[in-house]
C-alpha positions, 0 to 999 in steps of 0.5 A, spaced: 470 539 501 471 538 494 478 535 495 475 530 500 469 528 496 474 526 490 479 523 495 473 518 497 471 517 490 477 515 488 478 510 494 471 508 493 473 506 486 479 502 489 474 498 493 470 496 488 476 494 484 478 490 489 472 487 491 470 485 483 477 482 483 476 478 489 469 476 486 472 474 480 478 470 483 473 466 487 467 465 483 471 464 476 478 460 479 476 458 486 480 458 492 487 454 489 488 459 483 486 465 488 491 463 492 496 462 487 494 469 484 495 472 491 502 469 493 504 471 486 502 478 487 505 478 494 512 477 491 511 483 487 508 487 492 514 486 497 519 488 491 514 494 490 514 496 497 522 495 498 525 495 492 526 503 492 530 503 498 526 508 501 526 513 495 518 513 495 518 514 503 523 520 502 521 524 496 515 527 499 519 530 504 524 532 499 519 535 494 516 539 499 523 542 502 527 543 495 521 546 491 526 549 486 529 542 484 523 538 482 525 535 476 532 534 478 530 529 484 525 526 479 530 524 474 535 522 479 530 517 482 527 515 476 534 513 473 536 509 479 529 505 480 529 503 473 536 500 474 534 497 480 528 494 477 532 491 471 536 488 476 530 485 480 528 481 474 535 478 473 535 476 480 528 473 480 529 469 473 534 465 477 531 458 478 534 458 485 531 464 487 524 461 485 525 455 489 527 459 495 521 463 494 517 456 493 514 459 486 515 458 479 514 464 475 514 464 467 517 469 463 511 473 461 509 473 469 516 475 471 516 481 466 509 483 468 510 483 475 517 487 475 513 492 470 507 492 475 512 494 481 516 499 477 510 502 474 507 503 481 514 505 484 515 511 479 507 513 480 508 514 487 514 518 486 510 523 481 504 522 486 509 525 492 510 531 487 503 532 486 501 532 493 507 537 495 505 542 490 498 541 493 495 538 487 490 533 490 485 533 485 490 530 480 492 525 484 485 522 485 484 523 478 490 519 476 487 514 481 480 514 478 483 513 471 487 507 473 482 503 477 478 504 471 483 501 467 485 495 471 477 493 472 477 493 464 483 489 464 479 484 469 473 484 464 477 482 458 481 477 462 474 474 463 471 475 457 477 471 453 476 466 459 484 466 460 487 461 465 490 464 471 497 465 469 494 469 463 489 473 468 495 474 472 499 477 466 494 482 464 492 484 471 499 486 472 501 489 466 494 494 466 498 498 471 503 500 466 498 505 464 498 509 471 505 511 470 504 513 463 498 518 465 502 521 471 508 522 466 503 526 461 500 530 467 508 532 469 509 534 462 503 538 462 504 541 468 512 543 466 509 546 460 504 550 464 509 553 468 506 549 474 513 546 475 519 550 473 522 549 466 528 551 469 528 547 475 532 541 472 538 546 470 540 547 477 547 544 479 545 539 484 549 533 484 544 527 483 548 522 487 548 527 493 540 527 492 540 520 492 544 519 498 540 524 502 534 521 501 536 514 502 539 517 509 533 521 511 528 515 509 532 509 513 528 509 519 521 510 515 524 505 510 525 500 515 519 501 519 515 501 512 518 494 511 516 492 518 509 495 517 508 491 511 510 484 514 506 485 519 500 486 514 503 480 510 507 475 514 501 471 516 499 470 509 506 467 508 505 462 514 499 460 512 501 458 505 507 454 508 503 451 513 496 450 509 497 451 502 494 455 496 487 453 498 487 456 505 491 462 503 486 463 498 480 463 503 485 467 508 487 472 503 479 474 501 478 475 509 484 480 509 482 483 502 475 485 505 477 487 512 482 492 509 477 495 505 476 499 512 482 503 510 478 507 505 477 511 511 484 513 512 486 512 505 481 517 503 484 523 507 491 521 507 494 525 501 490 531 504 493 530 511 500 529 508 499 535 504 496 539 510 501 537 515 507 538 511 505 545 509 503 547 516 507 553 518 507 551 526 506 545 530 499 548 533 496 548 526 499 541 525 495 538 531 489 542 530 489 538 523 491 532 526 485 532 531 480 534 525 482 528 521 482 523 527 475 525 529 473 525 522 476 518 521 473 515 528 466 517 526 466 514 520 469 507 523 464 507 528 459 507 523 462 503 518 465 497 522 458 495 525 455 494 519 461 490 516 460 485 521 453 485 521 453 483 513 459 478 514 455 472 513 454 475 506 461 472 504 459 465 503 453 468 499 457 472 494 463 468 494 461 461 495 461 456 500 468 454 499 470 461 502 466 460 509 472 459 513 473 467 511 467 469 515 470 469 522 477 471 520 474 477 517 470 479 523 477 479 527 481 482 522 476 488 521 476 489 528 484 489 528 484 494 522 480 499 525 485 499 531 491 500 527 487 506 523 489 510 529 496 509 528 496 510 520 493 517 521 498 519 527 504 517 522 502 522 517 503 527 523 510 524 526 512 524 519 511 531 518 515 532 524 521 528 522 520 523 528 521 517 524 525 513 529 519 512 534 515 509 528 521 504 527 521 502 534 514 501 534 513 497 528 519 493 529 516 490 536 509 490 532 512 485 527 516 481 532 510 480 536 506 478 530 511 473 527 512 470 534 504 469 535 503 466 528 509 461 529 505 459 535 498 459 533 497 457 526 500 450 527 494 449 532 489 454 530 490 455 522 487 461 519 484 464 526 490 463 529 493 468 524 487 473 525 488 473 533 496 474 532 494 480 527 489 483 532 494 482 538 500 486 534 495 491 532 493 493 539 500 494 541 501 498 535 496 503 536 496 503 544 504 505 543 502 511 538 496 513 543 501 513 549 506 517 545 502 522 542 498 523 548 505 524 552 508 529 547 503 533 543 495 532 545 
């Protein structure tokens, strides 16, 4: 129970951070600058989510399966990832690429953005390691500390009255401390014997370690790309069809509606650890049902309250964001529906049923792209919200049918 409480405390701190960030951007900078911030962050989040070539997706499974070569895996993964992110810096520093992305990145923002993406990617590797050895409280403590640091960075930027470009830089660079904290804890665990000091000495070819992880993660990696684009493709359409101001309003509704994922995020590390360490399928199914029921009850309580309070968006964030209210209502319903698939994925990941996830996410994002293209020109932000709702319904219904047929 203490692990669940700490997990939710870390997620509550994340919710408060994102809420505070949205409030500052809305009140201090306005819709246009908020749109610029959101689009810049979107570019670097795309690199964060897909620049690792599946290593973040595979490492949890490999840490759990090959417990005697933790540090060998870490060294191989870290080396490749740092090289990759240096390459991404060179790519994004090209003016042609920036023109293609419809964004102008100064050297300071570009450096901060790559540092942000690289730091979080490396942090995710160590988070997977800590989850695999059942150190969930460590993961939550790191998250709490990191969220506190990010909040302090925002406060400093406000106090110094930074322009939006400098605000972006200090916010992105604050995430570098997360990987430093994670590395310090890794070294401490090694010295305490939690992780074998000799594990690095095992004669295992680093290239083979990387190849096996990429091969294992191919389906997950592609499906993660489809899931991410399913959640973010609407923002790319909004920016290109309507500009930064509408993107700022729409992304506020997206950010607020995605706070409901705290229900899933509060249990995902515990769930992944339990699924991977369960000795038989019956234990996995039992654990899956328990967490599915737990998250379902919380959603039934929280979602009606959130919808009832939706008109407070204009009170808190200003009349400039009035258009976010109906979008928020649609999206929070859509995200609630998507939560079933999110919980179910942890179960299928532990069973290595990744091809099904790839199949479903491909069709989900395809539906979303088509609907965005058809609906946004005529209905704007509401069209994007309805496109998400319909695609998320397909996403979770597909999971429900598969889980019911195979396991429930």
